[in-house]
BALO-567433 format. One line per 4 residues: number of its first residue (from 1); their letters; for each residue x, y, z of N, C-alpha, C. Coordinates in nm, 3 decimals. Each point is the difference from the previous one (the first is absolute). Example, Ala and Ser with C-alpha at 12.3 -4.5 7.8 and 13.67 -1.06 7.14 Angstrom:
1 = AS = 1.319:-0.569:0.780:-0.089:0.119:0.000:0.090:0.120:0.000; -0.035:0.105:-0.072:0.082:0.119:0.006:-0.077:0.109:0.073
This chain:
1 = XXXX = 8.214:6.250:5.809:0.100:-0.107:-0.012:-0.070:-0.128:-0.045; 0.052:-0.062:-0.105:-0.057:-0.124:-0.051:0.023:-0.114:0.099; -0.087:-0.100:-0.009:0.008:-0.112:0.093:0.137:-0.069:-0.004; 0.058:-0.033:-0.117:0.132:-0.063:0.000:0.108:0.088:0.066
5 = XXXX = -0.009:0.131:-0.022:0.097:0.091:0.062:-0.016:-0.001:0.152; -0.126:-0.005:0.044:-0.025:0.000:0.143:0.055:-0.128:0.065; -0.018:-0.110:-0.067:0.049:-0.126:0.057:0.152:-0.008:-0.003; 0.061:0.057:-0.103:0.146:0.009:-0.001:0.049:0.084:0.117
9 = XXXX = -0.072:0.107:0.030:0.036:0.085:0.114:-0.014:-0.078:0.131; -0.107:-0.076:0.013:-0.019:-0.081:0.121:0.116:-0.099:0.019; 0.039:-0.066:-0.107:0.110:-0.095:0.009:0.131:0.070:0.033; 0.021:0.118:-0.057:0.122:0.076:0.030:0.004:0.041:0.148
13 = XXXX = -0.116:0.041:0.054:-0.005:0.037:0.141:0.022:-0.121:0.091; -0.054:-0.113:-0.040:0.024:-0.122:0.077:0.148:-0.034:0.005; 0.064:0.015:-0.116:0.143:-0.031:-0.008:0.081:0.100:0.082; -0.037:0.128:-0.008:0.077:0.104:0.069:-0.024:0.002:0.150
17 = XXXX = -0.128:-0.009:0.040:-0.036:0.020:0.141:-0.029:-0.129:0.075; -0.019:-0.109:-0.073:-0.032:-0.126:0.066:-0.144:-0.011:0.045; -0.084:0.095:-0.036:-0.141:-0.002:0.037:-0.073:0.111:-0.074; -0.130:-0.015:-0.011:-0.087:0.103:-0.056:-0.120:0.014:0.093
21 = XXXX = -0.030:0.121:0.042:-0.119:0.027:0.078:-0.105:0.058:-0.095; -0.110:-0.071:-0.018:-0.100:0.037:-0.101:-0.054:0.140:0.024; -0.031:0.032:0.123:-0.059:0.131:0.032:0.095:0.113:-0.036; 0.129:-0.016:0.036:0.098:0.106:-0.025:0.024:0.017:-0.149
25 = XXXX = 0.012:-0.111:-0.073:0.028:0.011:-0.143:-0.121:0.058:-0.075; -0.120:-0.037:0.043:-0.119:0.056:-0.063:-0.004:0.151:0.016; 0.035:0.049:0.120:0.001:0.144:0.024:0.107:0.068:-0.085; 0.115:-0.063:-0.012:0.111:0.057:-0.077:-0.035:0.012:-0.148
29 = XXXX = -0.069:-0.101:-0.054:-0.030:-0.004:-0.142:-0.135:0.061:-0.035; -0.077:0.039:0.101:-0.132:0.056:-0.026:-0.099:-0.103:-0.051; 0.014:-0.123:0.048:-0.088:-0.109:-0.040:-0.085:-0.045:0.117; -0.100:-0.079:-0.028:-0.077:-0.061:0.109:0.082:-0.115:0.058
33 = XXXX = -0.020:-0.025:0.129:0.070:-0.111:0.064:-0.043:-0.132:-0.062; -0.125:-0.010:-0.045:-0.048:-0.122:-0.065:0.079:-0.031:-0.127; 0.038:0.106:-0.074:0.077:-0.022:-0.123:0.136:-0.060:0.031; 0.065:0.053:0.102:0.131:-0.053:0.038:-0.014:-0.143:0.050
37 = XXXX = -0.101:-0.026:0.081:-0.019:-0.135:0.052:-0.030:-0.099:-0.114; -0.075:0.045:-0.100:-0.028:-0.086:-0.115:0.129:-0.034:-0.074; 0.086:0.100:-0.019:0.129:-0.025:-0.063:0.082:-0.101:0.080; 0.000:0.016:0.133:0.076:-0.091:0.085:-0.056:-0.142:-0.006
41 = XXXX = -0.131:-0.013:-0.008:-0.059:-0.133:-0.013:0.046:-0.067:-0.128; 0.003:0.075:-0.109:0.041:-0.059:-0.127:0.149:-0.032:-0.003; 0.080:0.085:0.063:0.143:-0.030:0.011:0.023:-0.124:0.086; -0.078:-0.012:0.107:0.013:-0.117:0.087:-0.041:-0.127:-0.073
45 = XXXX = -0.107:0.009:-0.081:-0.045:-0.116:-0.078:0.106:-0.045:-0.099; 0.082:0.094:-0.045:0.109:-0.032:-0.093:0.127:-0.042:0.074; -0.007:-0.005:0.133:0.116:-0.041:0.079:0.106:0.107:0.016; -0.038:0.127:-0.022:0.098:0.108:0.002:0.005:0.075:0.133
49 = XXXX = -0.096:-0.027:0.089:0.005:0.060:0.133:-0.082:-0.087:0.094; 0.014:0.026:0.128:-0.078:-0.068:0.102:-0.085:0.104:0.072; -0.129:-0.010:-0.011:-0.086:0.096:0.066:0.001:-0.021:0.151; 0.004:0.110:0.074:-0.009:0.001:0.145:-0.102:0.105:0.039
53 = XXXX = -0.030:0.007:0.128:-0.098:0.098:0.046:0.048:0.142:-0.035; -0.081:0.072:-0.076:0.031:0.138:-0.035:0.081:0.019:-0.125; 0.049:-0.108:-0.060:0.083:0.018:-0.120:0.063:-0.130:-0.047; 0.131:0.004:-0.028:0.068:-0.117:-0.053:0.149:0.007:0.030
57 = XXXX = 0.064:-0.116:-0.003:0.145:-0.012:0.013:0.048:-0.090:-0.114; 0.132:-0.005:-0.026:0.048:-0.085:-0.109:-0.033:-0.147:0.025; -0.036:-0.071:-0.105:-0.024:-0.144:0.008:0.133:-0.073:-0.001; 0.004:-0.111:0.072:0.124:-0.077:0.005:0.014:-0.090:-0.122
61 = XXXX = 0.119:-0.001:-0.063:0.022:-0.094:-0.109:0.017:-0.143:0.049; 0.011:-0.016:0.133:0.023:-0.132:0.058:-0.126:-0.085:0.010; -0.112:0.047:-0.055:-0.121:-0.081:0.001:-0.013:-0.083:-0.128; 0.098:0.005:-0.087:-0.001:-0.083:-0.120:0.015:-0.147:0.039
65 = XXXX = -0.017:-0.091:-0.098:0.013:-0.142:0.031:0.144:-0.033:0.040; 0.017:-0.117:0.061:0.129:-0.038:0.058:0.112:0.000:-0.104; -0.027:-0.056:-0.116:0.104:-0.006:-0.103:0.043:0.139:-0.044; -0.096:0.092:-0.012:0.035:0.137:-0.039:0.081:0.068:0.110
69 = XXXX = -0.044:-0.017:0.126:0.069:0.065:0.111:0.142:-0.051:0.018; 0.025:-0.122:-0.044:0.135:-0.055:0.012:0.100:0.082:-0.081; -0.048:0.072:-0.102:0.089:0.082:-0.082:-0.003:0.147:0.033; -0.074:0.039:0.104:-0.012:0.141:0.039:0.100:0.034:0.110
73 = XXXX = 0.078:0.106:-0.021:0.092:0.053:0.102:0.089:-0.110:0.059; 0.056:-0.083:-0.085:0.080:-0.113:0.046:0.119:0.047:0.083; 0.072:0.102:-0.046:0.116:0.049:0.073:-0.041:0.061:0.134; -0.112:0.071:0.000:-0.049:0.060:0.124:-0.032:-0.108:0.102
77 = XXXX = -0.066:-0.106:-0.042:-0.035:-0.109:0.091:0.126:-0.067:0.055; 0.102:-0.012:-0.082:0.125:-0.060:0.046:0.065:0.087:0.107; -0.006:0.132:-0.017:0.057:0.091:0.100:-0.077:-0.009:0.132; -0.133:-0.003:-0.011:-0.082:-0.012:0.121:0.028:-0.133:0.069
81 = XXXX = 0.013:-0.106:-0.078:0.029:-0.132:0.058:0.133:0.000:0.073; 0.101:0.063:-0.059:0.132:0.004:0.063:-0.004:0.071:0.134; -0.083:0.103:0.011:-0.014:0.070:0.128:-0.085:-0.080:0.098; -0.104:-0.066:-0.051:-0.091:-0.073:0.088:0.067:-0.119:0.067
85 = XXXX = 0.090:-0.069:-0.070:0.063:-0.117:0.060:0.085:0.037:0.120; 0.040:0.126:0.010:0.078:0.044:0.116:-0.086:0.001:0.127; -0.132:-0.002:-0.015:-0.090:-0.005:0.115:-0.018:-0.140:0.054; 0.042:-0.100:-0.074:-0.019:-0.140:0.039:0.116:-0.045:0.088
89 = XXXX = -0.031:-0.028:0.125:0.102:-0.044:0.096:0.016:-0.152:-0.006; 0.125:-0.049:0.010:0.020:-0.146:0.008:-0.078:-0.059:0.117; -0.064:-0.112:-0.025:-0.077:-0.067:0.103:-0.141:0.052:0.018; -0.038:0.102:-0.075:-0.133:0.060:0.016:-0.104:-0.074:-0.083
93 = XXXX = -0.127:0.032:0.030:-0.111:-0.050:-0.080:-0.058:0.117:-0.078; -0.005:-0.016:-0.131:-0.039:0.109:-0.089:-0.120:-0.044:-0.084; -0.102:0.084:-0.005:-0.109:-0.020:-0.095:0.035:0.079:-0.125; 0.004:-0.068:-0.112:0.034:0.065:-0.127:-0.122:-0.004:-0.090
97 = XXXX = -0.048:0.117:-0.035:-0.119:0.015:-0.083:0.024:-0.057:-0.140; -0.105:-0.002:-0.080:0.013:-0.039:-0.139:0.025:0.120:-0.089; 0.008:-0.025:-0.130:0.024:0.107:-0.095:0.143:0.003:-0.050; 0.023:0.084:-0.097:0.130:0.000:-0.067:0.111:0.063:0.084
101 = XXXX = -0.033:0.097:0.086:0.104:0.058:0.085:0.039:-0.099:0.109; -0.099:-0.068:0.058:0.030:-0.102:0.101:0.084:-0.113:-0.060; -0.028:-0.034:-0.125:0.082:-0.102:-0.066:0.144:0.046:-0.015; 0.019:0.129:-0.030:0.136:0.055:-0.007:0.068:-0.009:0.137
105 = XXXX = -0.075:0.021:0.108:0.057:-0.012:0.135:0.044:-0.144:0.023; -0.084:-0.096:-0.032:0.035:-0.140:0.020:0.130:-0.035:-0.072; 0.013:0.049:-0.122:0.121:-0.029:-0.078:0.123:0.071:0.054; -0.021:0.110:0.073:0.112:0.078:0.051:0.048:-0.043:0.138
109 = XXXX = -0.075:-0.089:0.065:0.042:-0.045:0.133:0.135:-0.070:-0.008; 0.087:0.021:0.098:0.132:-0.065:-0.002:-0.014:-0.152:-0.007; 0.079:-0.066:-0.081:-0.015:-0.145:-0.016:0.028:-0.079:0.127; 0.075:0.060:0.093:0.032:-0.071:0.125:-0.091:0.042:0.116
113 = XXXX = -0.107:0.074:-0.029:-0.090:0.046:0.104:-0.069:-0.118:0.069; -0.005:0.007:0.133:-0.078:-0.095:0.079:-0.119:0.077:0.058; -0.119:-0.035:-0.044:-0.120:0.071:0.043:-0.122:-0.083:-0.037; -0.116:0.049:0.043:-0.126:-0.063:-0.038:-0.081:0.100:-0.081
117 = XXXX = -0.049:-0.041:-0.116:-0.081:0.087:-0.084:-0.138:-0.062:-0.015; -0.101:0.080:0.030:-0.139:-0.039:-0.020:-0.053:0.083:-0.116; -0.064:-0.065:-0.096:-0.049:0.073:-0.117:-0.128:-0.063:-0.051; -0.084:0.082:-0.064:-0.119:-0.054:-0.069:0.020:0.006:-0.151
121 = XXXX = 0.127:0.008:-0.040:0.034:0.008:-0.142:0.077:-0.124:-0.044; -0.057:-0.083:-0.087:0.074:-0.116:-0.050:0.128:0.038:-0.074; 0.000:0.113:-0.071:0.120:0.040:-0.074:0.111:0.042:0.096; -0.035:0.069:0.109:0.100:0.036:0.100:0.055:-0.126:0.066
125 = XXXX = -0.088:-0.093:0.035:0.045:-0.125:0.063:0.096:-0.075:-0.092; -0.032:-0.007:-0.129:0.086:-0.071:-0.094:0.136:0.066:-0.012; 0.004:0.133:0.008:0.128:0.072:-0.010:0.091:-0.029:0.119; -0.059:-0.045:0.112:0.079:-0.026:0.121:0.050:-0.144:0.007
129 = XXXX = -0.032:-0.081:-0.099:0.049:-0.138:-0.003:0.152:-0.003:0.003; 0.063:0.098:-0.061:0.147:0.004:-0.008:0.066:0.055:0.126; -0.079:0.028:0.105:0.055:0.051:0.127:-0.009:-0.111:0.104; 0.105:-0.078:0.017:-0.008:-0.119:0.086:-0.028:0.033:0.146
133 = XXXX = 0.037:0.118:0.045:-0.018:0.036:0.140:-0.132:0.067:0.030; -0.085:0.019:-0.102:-0.128:0.066:0.020:-0.111:-0.104:0.005; -0.067:-0.004:0.115:-0.118:-0.086:0.015:-0.119:0.075:-0.060; -0.074:-0.065:-0.088:-0.108:0.068:-0.073:-0.134:-0.063:0.035
137 = XXXX = -0.094:0.085:0.039:-0.137:-0.042:0.026:-0.092:0.072:-0.099; -0.083:-0.075:-0.069:-0.090:0.056:-0.101:-0.144:-0.006:0.053; -0.065:0.115:0.002:-0.139:0.007:0.044:-0.091:-0.035:-0.117; -0.089:-0.095:0.021:-0.087:-0.044:-0.107:-0.130:0.078:-0.007
141 = XXXX = -0.070:-0.014:-0.111:-0.126:0.068:-0.021:-0.029:0.008:-0.149; -0.100:0.080:-0.035:-0.033:0.019:-0.141:0.108:0.081:-0.068; 0.046:-0.046:-0.117:0.106:0.070:-0.071:-0.057:0.120:-0.075; 0.045:0.118:0.038:-0.037:0.122:-0.070:0.103:0.020:-0.110
145 = XXXX = -0.035:-0.034:-0.123:0.099:-0.010:-0.106:0.059:0.134:-0.040; -0.075:0.108:0.021:0.051:0.132:-0.038:0.134:0.029:0.067; 0.014:-0.038:0.126:0.124:0.026:0.074:0.074:-0.128:0.038; -0.053:-0.116:-0.042:0.061:-0.130:0.030:0.016:-0.020:0.150
149 = XXXX = -0.107:0.027:0.075:-0.002:-0.019:0.145:-0.129:-0.071:0.039; 0.000:-0.060:0.119:-0.123:-0.057:0.052:-0.074:0.107:0.080; -0.132:-0.011:0.001:-0.082:0.094:0.076:-0.128:-0.071:0.039; -0.093:0.072:0.059:-0.124:-0.060:0.041:0.003:-0.046:0.145
153 = XXXX = -0.112:-0.058:0.045:-0.018:-0.034:0.141:0.104:-0.101:0.049; 0.033:-0.100:-0.082:0.096:-0.102:0.043:0.139:0.061:0.020; 0.040:0.089:-0.088:0.131:0.064:0.013:0.005:0.091:0.122; -0.108:0.075:0.023:-0.005:0.088:0.118:0.006:-0.082:0.129
157 = XXXX = -0.073:-0.112:0.001:0.002:-0.087:0.119:0.140:-0.056:0.024; 0.067:-0.043:-0.106:0.136:-0.052:0.014:0.095:0.106:0.053; -0.018:0.123:-0.043:0.086:0.109:0.046:-0.013:0.022:0.150; -0.118:-0.032:0.056:-0.022:0.022:0.142:0.088:-0.083:0.091
161 = XXXX = 0.064:-0.104:-0.053:0.089:-0.084:0.080:0.145:0.048:-0.002; 0.027:0.109:-0.072:0.138:0.048:-0.019:0.032:0.111:0.099; 0.121:-0.005:0.054:0.054:0.112:0.078:0.138:0.032:-0.056; 0.013:0.118:-0.058:0.123:0.034:-0.073:0.064:0.126:0.055
165 = XXXX = 0.128:0.012:-0.026:0.074:0.120:0.038:-0.022:0.113:-0.099; -0.018:-0.035:-0.128:0.000:0.100:-0.106:-0.095:-0.043:-0.111; -0.073:0.096:-0.053:-0.082:-0.022:-0.120:0.046:0.099:-0.105; 0.041:-0.051:-0.115:0.035:0.085:-0.114:-0.121:0.003:-0.092
169 = XXXX = -0.069:0.112:0.001:-0.130:0.018:-0.064:0.012:0.060:-0.138; -0.064:-0.061:-0.097:-0.009:0.057:-0.133:-0.133:0.068:-0.021; 0.001:0.116:-0.061:-0.123:0.073:-0.034:0.015:0.053:-0.142; -0.109:0.056:-0.054:0.010:0.060:-0.132:0.002:0.152:0.007
173 = XXXX = -0.030:0.057:0.116:0.002:0.145:0.013:0.039:0.045:0.139; 0.082:0.105:0.006:0.039:0.065:0.125:-0.026:0.148:-0.018; -0.101:0.051:0.068:-0.041:0.138:-0.021:-0.021:0.068:0.135; 0.044:0.126:0.016:-0.013:0.067:0.129:-0.144:0.008:0.052
177 = XXXX = -0.096:0.009:-0.091:-0.139:0.011:0.043:-0.075:-0.132:-0.008; 0.023:-0.077:-0.105:-0.072:-0.126:-0.018:0.061:-0.115:0.078; 0.122:0.018:0.048:0.066:-0.105:0.077:0.055:-0.110:-0.088; -0.007:-0.123:0.049:0.054:-0.117:-0.069:-0.116:-0.074:-0.064
181 = XXXX = 0.007:-0.019:-0.131:-0.114:-0.055:-0.072:0.041:-0.113:-0.093; -0.101:-0.077:-0.042:0.021:-0.105:-0.099:-0.127:-0.014:-0.083; 0.004:-0.085:-0.102:-0.108:-0.001:-0.097:-0.111:-0.100:0.023; 0.009:-0.082:0.108:-0.101:-0.104:0.022:-0.037:-0.003:0.148
185 = XXXX = -0.129:-0.009:0.030:-0.047:0.007:0.138:0.046:-0.121:0.081; -0.008:-0.120:-0.057:0.043:-0.119:0.073:0.150:0.001:0.027; 0.075:0.048:-0.099:0.145:0.009:0.019:0.033:0.101:0.109; -0.072:0.112:0.003:0.022:0.099:0.105:-0.028:-0.060:0.138
189 = XXXX = -0.107:-0.079:0.011:-0.034:-0.063:0.127:0.109:-0.098:0.043; 0.055:-0.074:-0.095:0.107:-0.095:0.031:0.124:0.072:0.050; 0.033:0.112:-0.062:0.116:0.078:0.043:-0.020:0.054:0.141; -0.121:0.043:0.032:-0.028:0.048:0.136:0.015:-0.114:0.101
193 = XXXX = -0.048:-0.119:-0.038:0.012:-0.115:0.089:0.146:-0.034:0.027; 0.083:0.009:-0.101:0.143:-0.028:0.017:0.067:0.108:0.085; -0.037:0.124:-0.021:0.060:0.109:0.078:-0.030:-0.016:0.148; -0.117:-0.054:0.034:-0.036:-0.020:0.141:0.085:-0.107:0.066
197 = XXXX = 0.070:-0.081:-0.079:0.077:-0.111:0.056:0.149:0.032:0.014; 0.041:0.120:-0.028:0.142:0.037:0.005:0.023:0.115:0.097; 0.117:-0.003:0.065:0.035:0.108:0.091:0.020:0.130:-0.075; 0.061:-0.006:-0.118:0.023:0.119:-0.082:-0.036:-0.028:-0.145
201 = XXXX = -0.061:0.097:-0.063:-0.035:-0.009:-0.142:0.070:0.112:-0.076; 0.073:-0.037:-0.103:0.064:0.098:-0.089:-0.056:-0.018:-0.140; -0.022:0.111:-0.067:-0.061:0.000:-0.133:0.108:-0.003:-0.107; -0.015:-0.087:-0.097:0.089:-0.006:-0.116:-0.056:0.092:-0.107
205 = XXXX = 0.066:0.111:-0.025:-0.059:0.102:-0.089:0.099:0.042:-0.108; 0.001:-0.073:-0.109:0.080:0.043:-0.114:-0.057:0.132:-0.052; 0.078:0.070:-0.079:-0.026:0.142:-0.027:-0.135:0.025:-0.067; -0.049:-0.095:-0.081:-0.125:0.025:-0.073:-0.122:-0.002:0.093
209 = XXXX = 0.017:-0.048:0.123:-0.112:-0.007:0.094:-0.012:0.124:0.087; 0.106:0.079:0.005:-0.001:0.120:0.083:-0.087:0.108:-0.062; -0.098:0.046:0.077:-0.091:0.103:-0.049:-0.119:-0.053:-0.078; -0.009:-0.133:-0.013:-0.111:-0.062:-0.073:-0.098:-0.061:0.099
213 = XXXX = -0.118:-0.034:-0.050:-0.102:-0.062:0.084:-0.081:-0.100:-0.081; -0.058:-0.096:0.072:-0.088:-0.103:-0.057:-0.130:-0.001:0.080; -0.099:-0.077:-0.045:-0.133:0.014:0.060:-0.014:-0.042:0.146; 0.081:-0.097:0.049:-0.027:-0.058:0.131:0.113:0.029:0.099
217 = XXXX = -0.038:0.053:0.114:0.096:0.034:0.104:0.049:-0.126:0.070; 0.131:-0.011:0.016:0.060:-0.107:0.077:0.016:0.045:0.145; 0.077:0.106:0.019:0.027:0.054:0.133:0.024:0.149:-0.011; -0.022:0.074:0.109:0.047:0.138:0.002:0.152:0.003:0.018
221 = XXXX = 0.061:0.107:-0.042:0.146:0.011:0.014:0.044:-0.008:0.145; -0.085:0.044:0.091:0.034:-0.002:0.142:0.010:-0.141:0.058; -0.049:-0.101:-0.074:-0.002:-0.137:0.051:0.126:-0.078:-0.033; 0.093:0.058:-0.075:0.121:-0.073:-0.039:0.123:0.065:0.062
225 = XXXX = 0.105:-0.082:0.013:0.124:0.049:0.059:0.080:0.088:-0.095; -0.019:-0.021:-0.130:0.075:0.080:-0.096:-0.028:-0.041:-0.143; 0.052:0.080:-0.093:-0.014:-0.022:-0.143:0.138:-0.013:-0.061; 0.024:-0.109:-0.070:0.128:-0.023:-0.068:-0.017:0.042:-0.145
229 = XXXX = 0.077:0.099:-0.043:-0.019:0.052:-0.136:0.130:0.056:-0.055; 0.005:0.005:-0.132:0.113:0.065:-0.067:-0.042:0.132:-0.061; -0.121:0.048:0.032:-0.041:0.132:-0.048:0.094:0.106:0.055; 0.036:0.100:-0.078:0.094:0.103:0.047:-0.053:0.070:0.126
233 = XXXX = 0.085:0.026:0.097:-0.045:0.064:0.124:-0.067:0.136:-0.022; 0.039:0.071:-0.108:-0.058:0.132:-0.023:-0.127:-0.006:-0.085; -0.044:-0.120:-0.035:-0.128:-0.015:-0.071:-0.111:0.060:0.087; -0.093:0.071:-0.063:-0.105:0.070:0.076:-0.080:-0.094:0.089
237 = XXXX = -0.032:-0.119:-0.052:-0.077:-0.095:0.080:0.082:-0.048:0.120; 0.129:-0.022:-0.021:0.084:-0.044:0.111:0.010:0.107:0.107; 0.007:0.125:-0.042:0.003:0.110:0.098:-0.128:0.000:0.082; -0.113:-0.020:-0.068:-0.128:-0.003:0.071:-0.009:-0.119:0.094
241 = XXXX = 0.054:-0.115:-0.040:-0.003:-0.116:0.087:0.081:0.024:0.127; 0.117:0.062:-0.014:0.082:0.026:0.118:-0.067:0.101:0.093; -0.075:0.094:-0.059:-0.074:0.095:0.084:-0.107:-0.070:0.082; -0.044:-0.116:-0.046:-0.097:-0.081:0.073:0.068:-0.095:0.098
245 = XXXX = 0.131:0.018:0.018:0.082:-0.083:0.090:0.010:-0.144:-0.046; -0.007:-0.023:-0.131:0.021:-0.134:-0.054:0.149:-0.028:-0.005; 0.042:-0.110:0.059:0.141:-0.039:-0.005:0.032:-0.054:-0.140; 0.105:0.050:-0.060:0.040:-0.041:-0.134:0.133:-0.074:0.008
249 = XXXX = 0.001:-0.123:-0.050:0.124:-0.074:-0.017:0.045:0.026:-0.144; 0.103:0.081:-0.014:0.038:0.047:-0.132:0.088:-0.101:-0.072; -0.051:-0.052:-0.110:0.080:-0.083:-0.088:0.079:0.089:-0.094; 0.093:-0.058:-0.072:0.074:0.077:-0.100:-0.097:0.057:-0.101
253 = XXXX = 0.027:0.120:-0.050:-0.084:0.062:-0.100:0.064:-0.016:-0.136; -0.071:0.048:-0.104:0.055:-0.003:-0.136:0.134:0.071:-0.006; 0.008:0.110:0.076:0.122:0.079:-0.001:0.106:-0.059:0.090; -0.041:-0.092:0.088:0.091:-0.052:0.099:0.065:-0.129:-0.039
């Protein structure tokens, strides 16, 4: 089998199965495990997969720059936002993450909502200007322009003063084995700091993030109260997540 054919096969298996185990595929194709791993390294360098221990999983398209991500899965993010706002109780304190899905949540909040929102995203804070009943607190720090959020030691320290009822967490990947991931180590640390300050954390997972992974772990799936997604319930990854006892808040699907 020629190298391009082999790599096409690897991508097809990633799409079909949501993962590739290098040892198993090498045995199936009669190749050395090193050959398969080399192919996976080159696919990962091209942004076509995310390498994990023993093989690879699909790479998340949500690691693109902020402007690009604003145009990715727009309808899916709106559906997730519509479901997520149902978790926000009047009078509660909510930590709202940064990113394009969190921005969709901010825009979907009822205009008459009375609540407190804490965020490290200037764009999310600006979207809440039109909500007169929402008290907004912005956590300061170094601006991470890729996601338009603050991060770093100052932002983590500021988060330590917050006590919230709910954290709506944005990630770039939700995978049964890799857990909840994102593309930057400092951003992952900030998300963990925010999760520690909330009674419940729910993940905002538009459909392109389901079954994908990024380089840095945010939290294990067992550390969150649930995943809000519009991925179809019979999707293979969703079936695997429920087998792990992950609570799913089902948003409307494409068919719904």
